[in-house]
Structures are given as structure tokens and as C-alpha cells.
N, C-alpha and C positions, 0 to 999 in steps of 0.2 A: 502493499498499499505507500504509494509516493507522500500523500499527506499524512506523515504519522503522527496526528497531535491529539490532546484531551477533548477539543472540540467533536473528533470524529469517531471519540468512543461515545459505547452505549451499555450499560450494565445491567441487563434484567433476569431478574428473577421467575420462572416460571412455578408458581403456587397453587395448590389447591387439596383436594381430600383424594384418596385411591381412587381411580375409576374412569377420573375425567380425562385420561390421554393425554397427559401432560410428555409422557417421552415420545409417542406415536409423534404430537406435535412437533417436540424438537425435530423426530428424526425427518419431516417434512419439511422444517424450518432448511435443516441442513441440507435437505435435498434441493431444494429449489434457489440456494445459494450457490450450489455447487460444491459445498464442503466434501458430498458424497455421491457415487455415479447414482445408487441406486437406493429405495428406500428398503430397510430392512423391517423386521416385524416384531411384535414381543414375543408373538406365539412361537416362531423358530427362535427365538433367542438372538435374533441377530441386529439388535439396535445398535448404535451407537451411544446413548446416555447406559443404559442398563448393561453392564457388560459384567458385572461380579458374578457368577455361577449360582450364587443364594438369590439375585436378583430372576438369574433366568430361570429356576427352578420354579417360584413362585410370580411371576409373572409380573410382576408389579416393584416399584424401584425402594432400596433399603438404605440406601445413601446418595447424595446429589453426584453430578456432573457436569461438567464446564464444556461448553461447545462452543468456540472461537470462531466469528463465520466473518466473513467478510461479504457488505451488501452495498451497493451503490457508492463507492468510497468511503464507507463505514464499517469500522469494527463491532460487532456484536458480540458482548460475551455472553451467552444464555446460559444462565443453571437452572440443571431442571432437578427436582427437590423432591422427596419424600411426601407422599399424602399421609401415610398412617400417624398418627400420634406418636406412636413408639418411637418414631425418628423424628419429631417433631426439633428437636435440639439442632439437630442439622440445618434442618430449613429456618430456625430461629440466624444460628450463625453466618446462613447464605444471603438473609436480608437486611444483616447488618452489612455486608459485603458490597451491596446493590445500588444502584440509585433508583430504580422504578421497579415495578411488579407488572406480568400479565397476569392477571388470575381468571384460571380457568376452569369453566363451567360445564359439565358432560351434561347436554341436553338427556341423554339415555337414560343417564344415572339418576338426574334432578340433584336439589340441594341435601347435601349431607352435615352434619353433625362438624366433622372437623373446621369445614367453613369457615366457622364463627369462630376457631382459636386464632387461626390463618389470619384474618379479616382485624382481628383484633391486634394481631402483631404488626400489621401493617400501619393498622391508624398509626399504635403508639409511636412508629419509625417517621409516622409523617411521610409515605414513597406513594410518590405520584403514580397512577394503576389504571390500566387500563382491563376490562375483560374480553375473554374470548371462549365464545358459546361454540366448542365442540361436537360433533356427532350426530351433527344434523341428518349425515344421511343413513342413521336408523332409522325401523320402524317407529310409528306413534310419537314420535317426536314434534314437538309444538313449539316452535322460535315466540311465538306472543307470549308462550304461558309459562316457558322458562326464563324472557325476560321479568314477566309480572313478579316470581317466585324470587327471582334476585333482587329485585328493590325492595321487597319484603324480607328477607333474609338479609341484606346488606343496609336497610332502612337510607338508601339514595337513589334518585335518579338514576336509570339506568337509561342512553340512549343510543342506539346505533348509528354508528358510522356505515356501516356497510349492510346489505342486505340480503338475505339468500334468495336467489332462483331456483324453485323446487323446492322438494322435500323429498324426506327418506330415499327410495333409490332413484329417484328422478333430480337430485342436487345437480345442476350442472355448473353453479358459480356465483358469485356474489355481486350484488349492486355499488359500488363506490358512490355514494351519496355524496361527496364532497366533489370528486369530479364529473362527475355524471356518467360512469362509464360500468358496462359489465364486465366484471373479469374470470376469468376459467382456465384451468389447467386441468392435467393427469397426471397420476399416479406415476406415469410412463413418460414422462417427458414435464422439465422446470419451465418452460417456456411459457410465457404468458399468453393469452388470448384474449383482445379485446373487442369488444363489436357496439352495437348500438342494444339501448333499451328496448327490450319485446313490448311491444305495445298494450299487454295484459299489465306488465309491470310498471307503466309508468304514472298512473294515478298512488301506486302503494308508494312509488319512489317521491312522489313529490308529497305525497302528506309525510315520509317520512323525513324528508329533507328540513321541510319547515319546523316540526319539532325539535331535530338536529339546530336549525337556526336559533331559533326561542331561547334555547339551553345556551347557546353559545354567549347569545347576546347578552344574556344576564351575567354573564361572568365579570362584564365591566360597562361602566357605565357610559365610556365611549360607545361602544358594540351597539349597546342598547338604543340610542341619538340614532346612528348609522340604521340600525333595522326599523324603527318607529319613521324616518324620513324616508326611506326605501322600499321598504317593505320585504326587504332581505338581505344578504349579507352578501359580498363578493366572496372569491375563493379564498384570499390572504385571510379576509377578516374570520371568515367561520373557523379558517386553522387556527386562527390566536384563540380564538374562542375553546376549542377543542383542546387547545394545548392545555388553556386556563384549568378547564373541566380537569382534565388528566392528573393535571401536576396541585391541584388544590382538594381535589377529589369530592367539590361540589356538586357535577356531575361525572359518571364514569363513563365513556365512551365504550361501544359495544363492538367488538368484530366478531364473524363467526365463519363458520367452513366446517370442513371434516377432512381432519389429517391423516386419515388410512387414503382418502381420492385425493390429497393432494390439492384442495380446494380451501383458497381463502388465506391464502400462505403468505402471497404476493400484496397483498393488502397490508398485512399484521407486520410482515418486513417494512414496510414503508411506512407503516404508523409507528413502530419503534425508533426510527431513525424521525419523525418528523414531529411526534407527540410525544416522546418521552425525552428524558434531559440528558444533556452529557455530562460528565463530572464537573466542568466548570461552571454549568449552568445550575447542579445540586448543590456546588458548594458556597456560592450566594447564601444562599436560605440557610442553608446546613453543612458551616463549615467543619473541616475536620477539626477537632480540638483536643490536644492532649496535654500534658506535663510535663516539666523537664524533671526526671530520675531524682535527682538530689535538691535541687530546692524545692519543689513543686510547684514553682511558677508553672502559670496556664500559657501553652504555647498556641498559637494559630496555624495550620500551612495551610495552601493553597495546591490545589493541582496542577502546578506549574514546573517541567522540566527543569528548569532555572534553578528553584528550590534546593535544598538540601532532601537528601532521598530520605524518603518511609515509608513505611505500609505494615499491615496485619497481617497477620498469619490466618484463615478462616477453615484451613481444612487440610487437614494432614492422612496421607496416606502413607502405608508401606507394601510396596510393589516388587513382589518377587526376583525380576532381573532388575529394573533400576534400583531399587534401595527407598530411602524415605524420599517421598513426593509432596514438597511444602508449597500451599496452595495461597496466593500472599493478594490484596488488595492494593496499590499503590494509592497511595494519598499524595505525593510530593515526590519531587526529583527524579531520576534515570536509573534504574539498577541495571546493571553490565554484566553481562555472563563473565562467572569466574572471580567476581571481585569478592570484596570481603566486609564486613559491618558492624554493627553492634547489634546485641539482642538486650535493648534496655529494657523489657521488663526480667531479664534473667544476672542481666549486668556482664557479659560476654561475651568473648567476639567469635563472629563466625566465619566460614570461607564458602561463598557457595559456588555451587557447583553450573553445570550446563543451565540454563534461561528457556521455558517453552512457552508456546500458547497451546492449550489444550484442544481438544477434540474427543472427548468420553476417553478411553483408555490411550486412543495416539495422541502423539506430540509434537508439535512442530517446531524446533530450536530456531531461537533466533540469538540476535546478539544483545541486546537491550529491550526494554521493559519501561516504558514511559509512565508519568504519571495519571492516574486516571484508568488506567488500564490492571485488567487480573491477568494472572503468569505464574507459570511452576519453576518452581527452584528445585535442583535437585542436590542428596547428599549434605543434608544440614545435619549437624549430629546434636546440637542439644535443643533447635528451637521446637515447640510444641504449638498448635491451637492457641489460638489469642494472644500471643506474645507480638510485641512490637519490636519490629526491625529497622535500623534507619542509622544516616551517616555517624560515625561515633564521634565526630566533632562537633555535631549540632542532636544532642541525644533528646529522645523527645517518647515519653509513654504516652499510646492511647487506652482509653478505659477499655478493663476486659469484661465483657459479655457473664454476667451472671445468669447460670442457667440454675434453674430445680434441682435439687437435690433425688436421684433417682429412688421409687420407692417397695420396688418389686425386688427383694432378695431369696438369696437360697443358696444354701449351702454345698461346695461341690468336691465329690469324692470320685478320685481320678478312678478308673477303672483298673489301674497298675499301679502299684505303692511306686513304683520305680518313675513313673510319668509326674512326679510329683512336681519336682522343679520344672520341668516341661511348662508343665497347667500354667506356673505362676509367671515364668519369662513367658508364653504366648500371651497371657491375659494382659499382662502388663504393656504388653507391645499394641494389642486390641483397645486398650484405655487409652493412649496416645491418638490412634484413630479418630476414636470415639469419646469425646469427654462426658457425656451423658450418663458412660456405664462408672463404677465404681468397684474397686476389687484390692480389697484388706483382710487379712486375715488375723481372728479375733481371740486375741491372747484368754482370753478368760473363756471362750468356749472351743478355743484349739481348732476353728472351721476355718476354711478358706472360702470367704463369703461373697459374691458376686449380686451385683446390685443394677437392674437397667428400669425402665421408664415400665414396661409391659412385657408382655409372656413372648410377645412374637418377637421383639428386641432382645431378649435372653437367648429365645431359640438361634436367632442369626447370629448372634457372637458366638455361642455355642459350635454351629457351622463352620464357622470360620475355623475356631480353634482345633478343630478337627481337621480341617482341609489344607490350612497353612501350616500347621504344628505339630499334626502327625496322633494329638490326642483327645480321648473320649473321657467324658464327665458321667456323674449320674448325678443328679440333681434331687436335693431335699430339703423340707423345709427346716431354717435353719433354727437353731434351741435357742431358747430363753435367755439371755445372762442373770438367772436369779441370784440375789443377793443374800443372806443372813444377816440380822441382827439381835440385838436385847432389850429387853423392856425394863429390866431392874439391878440392883448393884447386889453382887456375890462373890463369896471368897471362898477360895479351895488351896489346897495343898497338894503340890506336884511333886513328887519324891520318889528319885531312882537309885535304887541300889542293888550291886549286883556284886557279888564273891566271884572272885576264879583262884587259881592257884597262884598267881602272883598279887599285882595290886589289882585292887578293886574298883568298883565305878560307885560314886555317890555324888548324887546332886539334891537339893533340896530347898525349895522356895513355896513363901504363900504368895498368891496371887489375887489382886482385887480388879473386879471387871465393873464400870461402870457406861451406864448407856451416854452417848453425846445425840447435839440434835443432826435433824437426817440432813446426809452433806458434810458432818464433822470430821468423816474418816477413822483415822487410828493413832492415839497419842500410846507414847508407853513412858512411866514415869518409875524413878526410885528413889524408894524412899527406907533403903537400908541405913541402917545406925547400927553403930557400932561394929561391925568389922563380921557382922553374922553370916552373910557371903562376898567373901572377898571381891573387892571392884573391877577384876580382872575377867572376873567370871560372870558379871551382870550382863554385858554386849552377850553372853553365848544364851544366857535367858531371853533376852528379847529377840534374838534370833531362833530360838524355838516355838515361841510364842507367833510369831511371824507367817513360821512354816505352818504351823497348826492352823493358823486363822483361815488359811487358803482353801480347805476343806470344814464346815461347820456342821454340827450335831444334828441339824434338822435334815439338811438333805443333802450335805456335802458341796453347797454356794460358800462364796468368799462373804467374810464375816464384815462388816464397815459399821462405821459409827461406835463407835465403843474407847473408851480409855481402859487402859492394863496399867495396875500399879504392880510392883514386886515392893515387899512391905515388910517381910519377915522369911528366915529359913534360915538352911546352919551350913557347914562343910566339915567334911573329913581333911586334915592335914596331909594323907597322902594319897588318898584314894579318889579326892574332889578334880574334877578335870573339867575343861568345856562342854565336852561333847556329854558327860552327865549333868550339865545345868543345861543342857540345850536339848534333852531327853525331858529332865523334869519340866521345864518350863511348856514344852507340848502336853506334858500331862494336865498339867496343873489350867492351862487355859481349858483344855476342856471339858474339867470337871466343871470348871468355873460357868462357864456356858450353859452348860444343863442346868444349872441351878439358876441363870439369868431369866427365865422366860423367853427360849432365843424364838424367833419368829421368821416368814421368809419377806424379802422386800422384792417388787418386781420394777422394771420399767417403764417410766414414762413415757409419752410423747403427744407434744404440744400439735397435732391434729391442722388443717387449714383445708376445708370442702369446697370448691366453688361449683356452685349447679346454678339452675335455672329456679327462677321464684316458685314454679310449681309445684317443684320436689322436692323444697324445705324439708315440708313434714315427713316425707321418707326417710329420708336423711337423719333428720334428726333423732327418729324413733329408732331408726337402724344403732346410731350411735349411741343412745343410751341402753339398747341392748347389750351394747361393746363393752357396760362399763364403765360408757365415756360419762364426762360431765362438761356441760355445754358451758362456754364462759363469754359468746358473745356471737353478735352475727352485725354483717355491714356489707353494704349495698354493692354491685359494680357493676354498670349498667344494667341488664335485665336479669344480673345473675346476682346469686346474693353467697357470701363466702361466711362459710359457720366455724367455728371456730371452738377446739374442745382438747381436751384433755384425757388422753383415751390411752389402757395398758396395751404396751406393745405385744403383749401374746394373743388380742383382738384383733392385729392388724397386718399381722401374717400373709393374710390372703385377702387383705381388704382391696386390692386392685381389681382382680376380676368381678369382686360383690359390687363393687363402686360402678361398674361399665355396666352391668347384669341391671343395677338399679335403674340408671338413668339412658339407657341405649347408647353409652359412648359421650353422654353430654357433660357430665362429670369431669372433675380432675382434682386431684392433694396433693398436697406437700406435708410432711413431717420431719419433724425434728426431736431431739432428747431433749426432755424436761427435768428430770430427774429421777429418783426411787420414793415410792410409796409401798405400805404393808400390806401382802395381800389379803384379800379378805380370810376370815379363817376357815370357812366354807370350802374353799377350794386349795387351803394348804395339803391337806391330804392325799389332793387328787397329786399336784404336784410333786408328791415326796413318794408317790409310789411308781410315777412315770420317771423320776428318776435314778430308783431302784432299779427296776427294768431295765433303762438304757447301762446299767453299770454293769449289769449280771450278763446283757448282750454284749458287751465289750469283753469280759472275763472269758467269756467263753469263745 
């Protein structure tokens, strides 16, 4: 491209819900733009955007794909995003890296609940937006009805800029209302065919064009005056109004067609160039703002190649052949291939490798990438998704996108014990690719825990683990990390006496236990006087106590929130030793705990559930049934956010339950709140379960 400048770049996300045809649309756009020679199909697993085996198997996207196309002297970076809410974190990263959105609606599918989440995020980011009504070649599709459904769902006026010619299998093209021409194409040829408007569509076109003019005029007072004075708008004025509508979302310009038959693609490509902003135009209202990593001073950068280089990483993949691939959105300056730079988020220097413009899994090498563009950098060692990379002489850190923590967790059990290290290594790499995953080893339950957004998210991750790293795991429900504590003060003697042929073992201590407030942890006090226990043996008593507290007397869980005081004892001048006093401390604490009314504690979670207004009663009733306490409610649009405190044991399988209760309209986040006592009627059940687990392990 001879005129490679930020003004000639468009960064556009294709977003929607599953089944709307985003990937097929990307395929048709790439074909029309000449980036591919033939159109692939999802059924055959041959599309440019869905190339991962997990996507080919499922026939839908599980990760984003970037397609860099050239169209009429412009570089279009199209980002195909997953529709499933299980992979919405990926979509969020991509929306943050883009300047505009094509919101894809599947005419044969209708409006689905996932659309609301996507639209909310578009609105939060204030992204310019146009609609594309896809699948108009399908039976029983109604263009007018789907427009009305979009108006209701998005609470915006949706105004066609093109209208379909024909319907279902009789769809032949679209009419461009701005230029007054019919545009058609075919799945075997990317050449555009233009012609006169059919006579039976003239009145329909005039009515639709008049409605488009009215909405376009309302975006600007000068356009209103022109429309009222002349009764119409000229082409340039009409384009100006459409641009204003798309960028402010005061109304949503609508394009339409059928991706599988390559209908409507020319109009949509032209629309991205004509109606959606370049990085330069976007920066006028939403300039990239960061801070200096040391001083915290706010810094504003502009999409100007003359400014210092800065970029944000919005995606990371690990390719088996090319290694780590880092997808970046360049905010300012120029990045040249094989150049060094600073990772300001981690304060480390990186040496970049080759730089590419991506087309799905294919990449075209380039010598540089300029401000406003999207590219892939190879072989960065430390840089991860969300990091800022920049000129080391002009450091800047852009805000990192904050994602909700994953809520569905499973304990992983490798099918072969020899694969434990492989599982850990593989999952750490997969977490680098997908930051919405979480992988930890719980020191209390000794389990490897994998957390994700939903069941499909977990399943896809384990499929990748098997394919890429050759290991299989079994999923188990995670253990609840219960703890134990005491209710009252108690004293007990711990005495260890053992006589052998030589020196014996003798340790004797008296311990007192006192309950501490919840969250008080553990305290150890020494109140020995008169040297009844020599000072050098006191640490051994403490060590014995601490080790014994790892397995309480109720169900074998760690004991917390207590003070232990050693206040008396005796020793033998020859037979006493550190080992003897360690054993004595262990014996004494176990006796004291049994007399101090021990009980169980369970982890409590602060849960925030977001649901439509009409489902509030159902969700509150369910939370109450889960032993939850409702803490409050607040409104968010047409939704309510219900805040509650619920035991973790009742939330282990909440994700599928919430999906079932709300038909996918609900979501939730939760975080650890603290420990509370287990109700007395449940303690015996937990104790019996703990005994069964220990018996199973020992057998």
C-alpha cells in the first residue's frame, strides 16, 4: 500500500452472539477484498478465521482472529470475535484494541441474550457502530421484523443504508440508498455488479431513503436546515449524517446481505472506509491516555508516526512452529522489525523479532508497523496480554483491562501421576494465551485448581492441553477449604516420656488455648517462669503445636483463630530434648482442643449476581436456599445487581444453575469474604465426608 498512513487504517471488531455468522462474514469480506482466492466453509473447517482444531470441531469460534485486508487504498484490520459468553474476555480485549464495531445480527437466529452483554461493552467504550443483518438468504427471514427486533433490543433507531433485493433463496443483491444503485455479487466471483433499480423496488427505495435522510439530518442543526429547505440531502451531506449517527450511536446505520452467497460485502467494506473512523479520527475524541511508570504523571499520545513508539498487547498465542506471537495495537510512533523496546508494565527490555500483518493463521511479513495499526510481533520472551511496550527513552503505561475473575472451578487429577509437571507447565502456557483462565495449586487442599468462565471454556482448555502438551486430566469438584476453631478457654498437659537402653526422651508442658476474634489467626505466648522448661526448648514446643494445628480434632482441617500459651511444665537434665518437647507440644495441643468446644469454619463468598428485573425474585429465593444472606441491591439499566454473602460450598456448581434459571441472561462474580461457623446440623455431614475421603486415600 503506497499511502501507508494512520488516516488509511480502520480497526473494526465483528461482534455478536453464537450463530450470527461472523466467521462466514469475515470469510466473504476477505474473498471480496482479494485476500483469499476462494471462500472456505465452517462445515468443512476451511475458513481463514476459525483455524484451531477446537473451533473446526465445534463449528464456532473459541478465540479471536485478526484479518488484515486491503480495500480501496485502506488497510482494514478485521477482528472476528467469539460469540459465546464463555470467551467474552477475548472479545473485551479486542473491543479495547479497536476503533469501531460491526454488530452482526443473524436474521435466521434472531436476537439472542448474549447481544445485551456485547452492546453494553460497546456502549461503555463509546465505540462507533454499524449493524450488519446477515443470513437473509435463509428461509422465513423477515428484514423488517429483524429491524424492529433490533430497535427493541438495542433501544436505538436502526436505519437501513442498504436494503435487500429479494428474500430467502431469491436474494440477489442489495440497494445502496446513498448512491441509488443495486449491488450484487456471487460466491464464486468477487467482482461487483451494479445496475438500475428494479421498477418494483423504486417506491420501497424512495421510502427507505427518505427515512435515512430524516435520521441523518437530525444529527446536526445545519443538516436539519438543509433538509427542511430543500426537502432532501445531497450525497455528501447524507454521508456526513450517517457518519455522525454511527460514531455517536444516535442511530445505527444498517447494512445487510448473506455472507455465504457473498451478497452485501462490497457495501459493507465501503461502509467501513466511509463511515467508521480512522485511528486519527478516533483519537480526537478518545485520545490514548497513559501514565509515566515512575512519576505517575498522565501522558497523552496520538496516532502519529513521528511520536515515540507505544503499543498495547491485546492477544497472545503460542504457535507450535512460530513460537510466541504477540498481537499489538500501536498507539503512537513506529515499530520496526527486529528492534528493541521497553516493556513498561514489567520494567524489562525486550528484543522483538519479525513483524507481521495477520490473516488468520497466515502472516505477511513487513518491515515496520505504524501508529494506529494492528500487527503481530514474534518471539517476545516476557511480554504478556495487557502489557504496554514502548520506546525506552519515552516510557508510558496504558491502563490494563480489568477482567472479572473466573467463577467455575475444577480440581484436576492427571490420568498419569507422571504427568503432574506436564499439566502444570501446559496450563501455565495456556493461561498466558487466555488471561480469563486461572490455574493455582491450593496449598490447603493440595489440589491443582483450574478456573474458567463456563463449562465450554474449561472443556476447550483441556482439549488444547491434550492436543498441545499430550496430557489428559480428570475433572473433580474442588474440595472446600474448611478450617477449625475453638469456642472457649481450656488447659491440658502434654507429656512425652520414653525410656530406652541409653538416654530416654522426656518433655512435659502445660498449654492453655484461648479463642481469638474471627480472622485473628494464631498466636503463641511463652509464660514459663523459673526455668521449669529451659528457654532453648520453647521453640520446639511451638513447632509441635503449629504442626499439630494443621489437622484439627473435628474433621482434620487446619485450626485458626486461637492463642496458645505455654505456662508450666518440667524437664529432665539428661533425657529432655527438642524432639521430646516438640512431641509434648503436639500432644498437649490436641488434648486442649478437645476440651475447648472445637467447631468448623467455612469460607464465605461475597457474590454479585446481575439479572434482568423480572428474575430478581427467583434469584433471591435460590440464594436464600443456598444459605446466603442478601446484602443489598442496585439497578443497572434493565438489570438488577443482587449482592449476597454465600458459603463457598453452595457456590461450587452455581454457574450452570444460574444459566438454567435465567436462560443465559444472568452473570455473577464472587470473591472471598472471610470464614464463618458452619451450622451445627451440617457439621456431622462434613465430618463423615472427610472420613470417607481419608479412607479412600489410605486404601
